[in-house]
C-alpha positions as CSV (number, residue, x, y, z in Angstrom):
1,X,91.5,144.0,108.5
2,X,93.3,147.3,108.8
3,X,96.5,145.6,107.5
4,X,94.6,144.3,104.5
5,X,93.1,147.8,103.9
6,X,96.5,149.5,104.1
7,X,98.1,147.0,101.8
8,X,95.2,147.5,99.3
9,X,95.7,151.3,99.6
10,X,99.4,151.0,98.7
11,X,98.4,149.0,95.6
12,X,95.9,151.6,94.6
13,X,98.2,154.5,95.2
14,X,100.8,152.7,93.1
15,X,98.3,152.4,90.3
16,X,97.7,156.1,90.4
17,X,101.3,157.1,89.9
18,X,102.5,154.5,87.5
19,X,103.4,155.6,83.9
20,X,100.7,156.1,81.3
21,X,99.0,153.1,79.7
22,X,100.9,153.5,76.5
23,X,104.2,153.3,78.3
24,X,103.1,150.2,80.2
25,X,101.8,148.4,77.2
26,X,104.5,149.3,74.8
27,X,107.7,149.9,76.7
28,X,107.5,147.4,79.6
29,X,108.2,143.7,79.0
30,X,106.3,141.4,81.4
31,X,105.8,137.7,81.4
32,X,102.6,135.7,82.0
33,X,103.3,135.2,85.8
34,X,103.6,139.0,86.3
35,X,100.4,139.6,84.3
36,X,98.5,137.0,86.4
37,X,99.7,138.4,89.7
38,X,98.8,142.0,88.7
39,X,95.3,140.9,87.6
40,X,94.8,139.0,90.8
41,X,95.8,142.0,92.9
42,X,93.4,144.3,91.0
43,X,90.5,141.8,91.4
44,X,91.3,141.5,95.1
45,X,91.2,145.3,95.6
46,X,87.9,145.5,93.8
47,X,86.3,142.8,95.9
48,X,87.6,144.4,99.1
49,X,86.1,147.8,98.3
50,X,82.8,146.1,97.4
51,X,82.9,144.5,100.9
52,X,83.5,147.8,102.5
53,X,80.4,149.2,100.7
54,X,78.0,147.0,102.6
55,X,78.4,148.5,106.2
56,X,78.4,152.0,104.6
57,X,75.0,151.4,103.0
58,X,73.6,150.1,106.3
59,X,74.9,153.1,108.2
60,X,73.4,155.5,105.6
61,X,69.9,154.2,106.3
62,X,70.4,155.0,110.0
63,X,71.7,158.6,109.4
64,X,69.2,161.5,109.4
65,X,71.3,163.7,107.2
66,X,72.4,162.6,103.7
67,X,76.1,162.2,103.5
68,X,78.1,164.1,100.8
69,X,78.2,162.2,97.5
70,X,81.0,159.7,97.0
71,X,83.9,160.3,94.6
72,X,83.3,159.2,91.0
73,X,84.5,155.6,90.6
74,X,84.7,153.2,87.7
75,X,81.4,151.5,86.8
76,X,82.3,148.3,88.7
77,X,82.9,150.3,91.9
78,X,80.5,153.2,91.5
79,X,78.4,152.2,94.5
80,X,81.2,152.4,97.1
81,X,80.9,155.4,99.4
82,X,81.2,156.9,102.9
83,X,80.3,155.5,106.3
84,X,83.9,154.4,106.9
85,X,86.6,155.3,109.4
86,X,89.5,157.6,108.5
87,X,91.8,155.0,107.1
88,X,89.1,153.4,105.0
89,X,87.9,156.7,103.7
90,X,91.5,157.6,102.7
91,X,91.6,154.4,100.8
92,X,88.5,155.3,98.8
93,X,89.8,158.9,98.2
94,X,93.1,157.5,96.9
95,X,91.2,155.2,94.6
96,X,89.1,158.1,93.3
97,X,92.2,160.2,92.6
98,X,93.8,157.5,90.5
99,X,90.8,155.6,89.2
100,X,91.3,156.7,85.6
101,X,94.9,155.5,85.4
102,X,94.0,152.3,87.2
103,X,91.1,151.5,84.9
104,X,93.3,152.2,81.9
105,X,96.1,150.0,83.3
106,X,93.7,147.2,83.9
107,X,92.5,147.5,80.3
108,X,96.2,147.5,79.1
109,X,96.9,144.4,81.2
110,X,94.0,142.5,79.7
111,X,95.0,143.5,76.2
112,X,98.6,142.4,76.9
113,X,97.4,139.2,78.3
114,X,95.3,138.5,75.2
115,X,98.4,139.2,73.0
116,X,100.5,136.8,75.1
117,X,97.8,134.1,75.0
118,X,97.5,134.4,71.3
119,X,101.2,134.2,70.8
120,X,101.4,131.1,73.0
121,X,98.7,129.4,70.9
122,X,100.5,130.4,67.7
123,X,103.7,128.9,69.1
124,X,102.0,125.6,70.0
125,X,100.4,125.4,66.6
126,X,103.8,126.0,65.0
127,X,105.4,123.3,67.1
128,X,102.6,120.9,66.2
129,X,103.3,121.5,62.5
130,X,106.9,120.6,62.8
131,X,108.0,117.3,61.3
132,X,110.1,116.4,64.4
133,X,110.8,117.7,67.8
134,X,113.9,117.1,70.0
135,X,114.5,117.1,73.7
136,X,118.0,116.5,75.2
137,X,118.3,114.8,78.6
138,X,120.9,113.0,80.7
139,X,122.1,112.0,84.1
140,X,125.4,111.8,86.1
141,X,125.9,109.3,88.9
142,X,129.2,109.4,90.8
143,X,129.8,106.5,93.2
144,X,132.2,105.5,95.9
145,X,132.3,101.9,97.4
146,X,134.1,100.6,100.4
147,X,134.3,96.9,101.2
148,X,135.3,96.1,104.8
149,X,135.5,92.9,106.9
150,X,135.1,90.6,104.0
151,X,135.7,86.9,104.6
152,X,138.0,84.8,102.3
153,X,134.9,83.4,100.5
154,X,134.0,86.8,99.2
155,X,137.5,87.1,97.6
156,X,136.9,83.8,95.8
157,X,133.4,84.8,94.6
158,X,134.6,88.2,93.4
159,X,137.5,86.9,91.4
160,X,137.4,83.1,90.9
161,X,140.5,82.9,88.7
162,X,142.7,84.7,91.2
163,X,140.9,85.2,94.6
164,X,141.2,88.8,95.7
165,X,139.2,91.0,98.1
166,X,137.0,93.6,96.4
167,X,138.9,96.8,96.3
168,X,137.5,100.2,97.3
169,X,136.6,102.2,94.3
170,X,135.4,105.5,92.9
171,X,133.5,105.4,89.6
172,X,131.0,107.0,87.3
173,X,128.1,104.5,87.6
174,X,126.1,106.3,84.9
175,X,127.0,109.0,82.4
176,X,124.1,109.2,80.1
177,X,123.0,111.5,77.3
178,X,120.1,111.1,75.1
179,X,117.5,112.7,72.9
180,X,113.8,112.0,72.5
181,X,110.8,113.6,70.7
182,X,107.8,113.4,68.4
183,X,107.6,112.7,64.7
184,X,104.6,113.9,62.8
185,X,101.8,112.8,63.1
186,X,101.8,110.4,66.0
187,X,105.2,108.8,66.1
188,X,107.8,109.1,68.9
189,X,111.5,108.1,69.3
190,X,114.2,107.9,71.9
191,X,117.9,107.3,71.8
192,X,120.1,107.1,75.0
193,X,123.7,106.2,75.4
194,X,125.7,105.4,78.6
195,X,129.4,106.4,78.8
196,X,129.9,105.2,82.4
197,X,132.5,102.8,81.0
198,X,134.3,105.0,78.4
199,X,136.1,102.1,76.9
200,X,132.9,100.1,76.3
201,X,129.9,102.5,76.1
202,X,126.5,100.9,75.7
203,X,123.1,102.1,74.5
204,X,120.0,102.0,76.7
205,X,116.6,103.0,75.5
206,X,116.7,103.1,71.7
207,X,113.3,102.8,70.0
208,X,110.7,104.3,67.7
209,X,107.0,103.9,68.0
210,X,103.5,105.2,67.8
211,X,101.1,106.8,70.3
212,X,97.3,107.3,70.4
213,X,96.8,104.1,68.6
214,X,93.5,102.2,68.7
215,X,93.7,99.0,70.9
216,X,97.5,99.2,71.5
217,X,97.5,102.9,72.7
218,X,101.3,103.1,72.6
219,X,103.5,100.7,70.6
220,X,107.3,100.8,70.7
221,X,109.8,98.9,68.6
222,X,113.5,98.7,69.7
223,X,115.6,98.3,72.8
224,X,113.4,98.9,75.9
225,X,112.8,97.5,79.4
226,X,111.0,94.1,79.7
227,X,108.0,94.5,82.0
228,X,109.2,92.4,84.9
229,X,109.6,93.8,88.4
230,X,108.6,97.3,89.6
231,X,112.0,98.2,90.8
232,X,113.6,97.6,87.4
233,X,110.9,99.6,85.7
234,X,111.5,102.5,88.1
235,X,114.1,105.0,86.8
236,X,117.4,105.0,88.6
237,X,116.8,108.8,89.0
238,X,114.1,108.1,91.6
239,X,114.9,104.8,93.3
240,X,115.6,105.0,97.1
241,X,118.6,102.7,97.1
242,X,121.8,102.9,95.0
243,X,121.5,99.5,93.4
244,X,118.5,97.3,92.7
245,X,117.5,94.3,94.9
246,X,119.1,90.9,94.3
247,X,116.1,89.2,92.8
248,X,115.3,92.0,90.4
249,X,118.8,91.9,88.9
250,X,119.0,88.1,88.8
251,X,115.8,87.4,86.9
252,X,115.8,90.4,84.6
253,X,119.5,91.2,84.2
254,X,120.0,94.8,82.8
255,X,116.2,94.8,82.0
256,X,116.4,96.1,78.4
257,X,116.1,93.9,75.4
258,X,115.3,94.3,71.7
259,X,111.6,93.8,71.2
260,X,108.2,95.2,70.5
261,X,105.9,96.2,73.3
262,X,102.5,97.8,73.8
263,X,101.7,100.2,76.6
264,X,98.2,101.0,77.8
265,X,96.3,102.7,80.7
266,X,92.6,102.9,81.7
267,X,90.7,106.1,81.2
268,X,90.7,106.9,84.9
269,X,94.4,105.8,85.3
270,X,93.5,103.1,87.9
271,X,95.1,100.3,85.8
272,X,98.0,100.2,83.4
273,X,99.5,97.3,81.4
274,X,102.4,96.4,79.1
275,X,102.9,93.3,77.0
276,X,105.4,92.3,74.3
277,X,107.9,90.0,72.7
278,X,111.6,90.3,73.3
279,X,115.0,88.8,72.4
280,X,116.7,87.1,75.3
281,X,120.2,88.3,74.6
282,X,121.4,91.7,75.7
283,X,122.7,93.5,72.6
284,X,123.6,96.9,74.3
285,X,127.3,96.4,73.7
286,X,127.4,95.2,70.1
287,X,124.0,96.2,68.7
288,X,123.1,92.8,67.1
289,X,121.9,89.3,67.8
290,X,123.4,86.4,65.8
291,X,122.0,82.9,65.9
292,X,119.3,80.6,64.5
293,X,117.9,79.5,67.9
294,X,115.5,82.4,68.0
295,X,115.7,82.9,71.8
296,X,112.7,84.9,72.7
297,X,110.4,85.7,75.6
298,X,106.8,86.9,76.0
299,X,106.3,89.4,78.8
300,X,103.3,91.0,80.3
301,X,102.5,93.2,83.4
302,X,99.3,94.4,84.9
303,X,99.5,97.0,87.6
304,X,97.3,99.6,89.2
305,X,96.3,101.8,92.1
306,X,93.0,100.5,93.4
307,X,93.3,103.1,96.2
308,X,94.5,106.6,95.3
309,X,93.8,109.6,97.5
310,X,92.9,112.4,95.0
311,X,92.1,114.9,97.7
312,X,95.7,114.9,99.0
313,X,97.2,114.9,95.5
314,X,98.4,111.3,95.8
315,X,100.0,111.4,99.3
316,X,98.2,108.1,100.0
317,X,97.8,105.2,97.6
318,X,98.0,101.4,97.2
319,X,99.9,100.0,94.2
320,X,99.5,96.3,93.2
321,X,101.0,94.5,90.2
322,X,101.6,91.1,88.7
323,X,104.1,90.2,85.9
324,X,105.0,87.1,84.0
325,X,107.7,86.0,81.4
326,X,107.8,82.9,79.3
327,X,111.1,82.3,77.6
328,X,112.7,79.7,75.3
329,X,116.5,79.7,75.7
330,X,118.8,77.7,73.4
331,X,120.0,75.2,76.0
332,X,123.2,74.6,74.0
333,X,126.3,75.7,76.0
334,X,129.0,74.2,73.7
335,X,131.8,76.3,72.3
336,X,130.5,75.7,68.7
337,X,127.2,77.4,69.4
338,X,126.6,80.6,67.3
339,X,124.6,82.3,70.0
340,X,124.6,82.4,73.8
341,X,122.4,80.3,76.0
342,X,120.4,82.9,77.9
343,X,119.1,80.5,80.7
344,X,121.5,82.1,83.2
345,X,120.7,83.9,86.4
346,X,123.3,86.0,88.3
347,X,123.6,89.2,90.3
348,X,126.0,91.5,92.1
349,X,125.8,92.1,95.9
350,X,123.6,95.2,95.5
351,X,126.9,97.0,95.1
352,X,129.5,97.5,92.3
353,X,132.5,95.3,93.3
354,X,134.5,95.4,90.1
355,X,134.7,91.6,89.9
356,X,132.4,88.9,88.8
357,X,128.9,88.6,90.0
358,X,128.9,86.9,93.4
359,X,125.9,84.7,92.7
360,X,125.8,82.9,89.4
361,X,124.1,79.7,88.1
362,X,126.2,79.7,84.9
363,X,124.4,78.9,81.6
364,X,122.1,76.0,82.5
365,X,122.7,73.2,80.0
366,X,119.7,71.7,78.4
367,X,117.3,74.5,79.4
368,X,114.5,74.6,76.9
369,X,112.2,77.0,78.7
370,X,111.8,79.0,81.8
371,X,109.0,81.0,83.4
372,X,109.3,83.9,85.9
373,X,106.3,85.1,87.8
374,X,106.4,88.2,89.9
375,X,104.1,89.9,92.4
376,X,104.5,93.5,93.6
377,X,102.9,95.8,96.2
378,X,103.5,99.3,97.4
379,X,101.7,101.3,100.1
380,X,102.2,105.0,100.7
381,X,100.7,106.9,103.6
382,X,102.0,110.5,103.8
383,X,105.7,110.5,104.3
384,X,105.9,106.7,104.9
385,X,106.1,104.1,102.2
386,X,106.7,100.3,102.1
387,X,107.4,98.2,99.0
388,X,107.7,94.5,98.5
389,X,108.2,92.1,95.5
390,X,108.4,88.3,95.2
391,X,109.6,86.5,92.1
392,X,109.9,82.8,91.3
393,X,111.6,81.2,88.3
394,X,111.0,77.7,87.1
395,X,113.4,76.2,84.5
396,X,112.6,73.2,82.3
397,X,115.5,71.0,81.2
398,X,113.7,68.2,79.3
399,X,115.6,65.0,79.3
400,X,118.8,66.6,80.4
401,X,117.7,66.9,84.1
402,X,114.9,67.7,86.5
403,X,113.2,71.0,86.5
404,X,114.7,73.8,88.7
405,X,113.2,76.4,90.9
406,X,114.8,79.7,92.0
407,X,113.2,82.4,94.0
408,X,113.8,85.7,95.8
409,X,112.1,88.7,97.4
410,X,112.7,92.0,99.1
411,X,110.8,94.4,101.4
412,X,111.8,98.0,102.0
413,X,110.4,100.9,103.9
414,X,111.2,104.6,103.7
415,X,110.2,107.7,105.6
416,X,110.7,111.4,104.8
417,X,111.9,113.3,107.9
418,X,111.0,116.6,106.2
419,X,107.4,115.9,105.3
420,X,107.7,115.0,101.6
421,X,106.2,111.9,100.1
422,X,107.0,109.4,97.3
423,X,104.8,110.1,94.3
424,X,103.6,107.4,91.8
425,X,103.1,107.7,88.1
426,X,99.7,106.0,87.6
427,X,100.1,105.8,83.9
428,X,103.2,103.6,84.1
429,X,102.8,102.0,87.5
430,X,106.3,103.3,88.6
431,X,107.5,105.8,91.2
432,X,107.9,109.4,90.2
433,X,110.1,112.4,91.0
434,X,110.2,113.6,94.6
435,X,109.9,117.4,95.0
436,X,111.4,118.8,98.2
437,X,109.2,121.2,100.1
438,X,112.4,123.3,100.4
439,X,115.4,123.1,98.2
440,X,118.9,122.9,99.6
441,X,120.8,126.2,99.2
442,X,123.2,128.4,101.2
443,X,123.9,132.0,100.0
444,X,125.1,135.3,101.4
445,X,122.4,138.0,101.6
446,X,122.8,141.7,100.9
447,X,122.7,142.6,104.6
448,X,125.6,140.3,105.5
449,X,123.6,137.4,106.8
450,X,123.3,133.9,105.4
451,X,120.1,132.4,103.9
452,X,119.8,128.6,103.6
453,X,117.4,125.7,103.0
454,X,118.0,122.1,103.9
455,X,116.3,120.1,101.2
456,X,114.5,116.8,101.8
457,X,115.8,114.0,104.0
458,X,114.7,110.4,103.7
459,X,115.7,107.3,105.8
460,X,115.1,103.8,104.5
461,X,115.8,100.1,105.2
462,X,115.7,97.0,103.0
463,X,115.9,93.3,103.5
464,X,116.4,91.1,100.4
465,X,117.2,87.5,99.7
466,X,117.8,85.3,96.6
467,X,118.2,81.6,96.3
468,X,119.9,80.4,93.1
469,X,120.8,76.9,94.3
470,X,118.5,73.9,93.4
471,X,119.3,70.4,92.3
472,X,122.8,70.2,90.8
473,X,122.9,74.0,90.1
474,X,124.5,75.9,93.0
475,X,124.4,79.5,92.2
476,X,124.3,80.5,95.8
477,X,122.0,81.8,98.5
478,X,122.3,85.5,99.6
479,X,120.7,87.6,102.2
480,X,121.3,91.4,102.5
481,X,120.4,94.0,105.1
482,X,120.6,97.6,103.9
483,X,120.3,100.9,105.6
484,X,119.9,104.0,103.5
485,X,119.9,107.8,103.7
486,X,118.8,110.1,100.9
487,X,119.4,113.8,100.9
488,X,117.4,115.5,98.1
489,X,119.1,118.9,97.3
490,X,116.3,119.6,94.8
491,X,114.0,117.7,92.5
492,X,116.9,116.9,90.1
493,X,119.9,116.4,92.4
494,X,120.6,114.4,95.5
495,X,123.1,112.4,97.6
496,X,122.6,108.7,98.7
497,X,124.3,106.7,101.3
498,X,124.0,102.9,101.8
499,X,125.3,100.4,104.3
500,X,124.9,96.8,103.3
501,X,125.6,93.6,105.3
502,X,125.7,90.6,102.9
503,X,125.8,86.9,103.7
504,X,126.2,84.1,101.2
505,X,125.7,80.4,101.7
506,X,125.3,77.3,99.5
507,X,127.5,78.6,96.7
508,X,129.2,76.1,94.4
509,X,132.7,75.7,95.8
510,X,135.3,78.2,94.6
511,X,138.8,77.8,95.9
512,X,137.1,75.6,98.6
513,X,134.7,78.2,99.8
514,X,130.9,77.9,99.7
515,X,130.0,81.0,101.8
516,X,131.1,84.4,102.9
517,X,130.2,87.7,104.5
518,X,130.9,91.4,103.7
519,X,130.1,94.9,105.0
520,X,129.8,97.4,102.3
521,X,129.5,101.2,102.3
522,X,128.4,103.2,99.3
523,X,127.9,106.9,98.5
524,X,126.4,108.5,95.4
525,X,126.2,112.0,94.1
526,X,123.8,112.4,91.2
527,X,122.0,115.0,89.0
528,X,119.7,114.6,86.0
529,X,118.5,117.0,83.5
């Protein structure tokens, strides 16, 4: 208690010797945080002195002689008096000596706070009146990959025309820059470009739309992610592993397509949904689709958090989701076709090898429709999380051949060694940004020592498989085991390390090989802004 009293006394003495109110109000520039802290400290001092008044009054009733009158205090403290020990009495005397300046200072603080609040409201009103707003954002992902102990089959799958082992590589996986904002009255827009391949840049999210709509809530028109698979809807800024699981890439390659999509969320944020119509061809490289086939898909996703621990701020939750896609590809794979057959499923080995995709069905001749159904679940309890998805694709070929079935799944678990947790965005049904309890830093201090923080550390493991061989289509069967380590320097920067053991079987023969194995090591340095 005495420590609290002494600290309060220091505050009150400081109030007594600070410059006059006019100097404080006019000559000193303070921000909102400083104003709030000063007001809180003054309120704390007032409450403490009121608490000290109670034992004094009780002691007065027991005393025969009337104690000397207390020093004059401001109205809200005028009943505080004697009956205290020496240090407490000194505190009151110090307050009495500086009470006028302190009261005036409090008045000035309140006045300055009102001016600041009014200016903020005026600024918000001015921003709302603008025709458009603009926010610049981007990300940098620098990767290194090392391929070791690859069998000859891997060389054939990586480069069928001239079999060659995947070479170790350094590359900018993503170099993105973009802008987004609002357009009066309820329109929004976004434009994002990726220069990871400087010779062939590609756009990503490019759309315009409306928010706060009746029925639809938010409606976007343009290039955007198809709602299929939680991992693909997650931002690469937040995902635990460097590359997405086999099944996610195979059935929703590159994710984004030209389309129109509605986004909604329930009032209590328990459930969210997306549904829309999309073109099947990826136009990120050339910006257009040419063809009379009208290859389109209808996509929808319903997801939610039926259990969400509000009291812990979301450190515990259960996420569930289901998604579906119906598509009508062209089916024509002849050279004379004016558009590409998009009934094709392929993927990389959860790494960037620089060659072709190791699993590939090729364009499936005669495919007139296909349907992909996906299920997803995620459980987070404190620093531990586990995620799993399963997807199955059925392809109809009419009179050309029997129907085909491909499937895949993954399960992954992660644990924060430093006590953080994986947040979820309940409005979109995707994971959100991790905020380390302590950022990583290392600096020299003024006394010659070194101060440091170690950031957030997460360990993770994943098993994934994909089967793209069925009937006379032999795209291959792959199983991957991955170990991961993530070092979060702060909420916008981190380093990732992955070790992947990949095994492939039942692949259509390439240079005589139908299977292979490879051990892969990957490292990523990344920031976003």
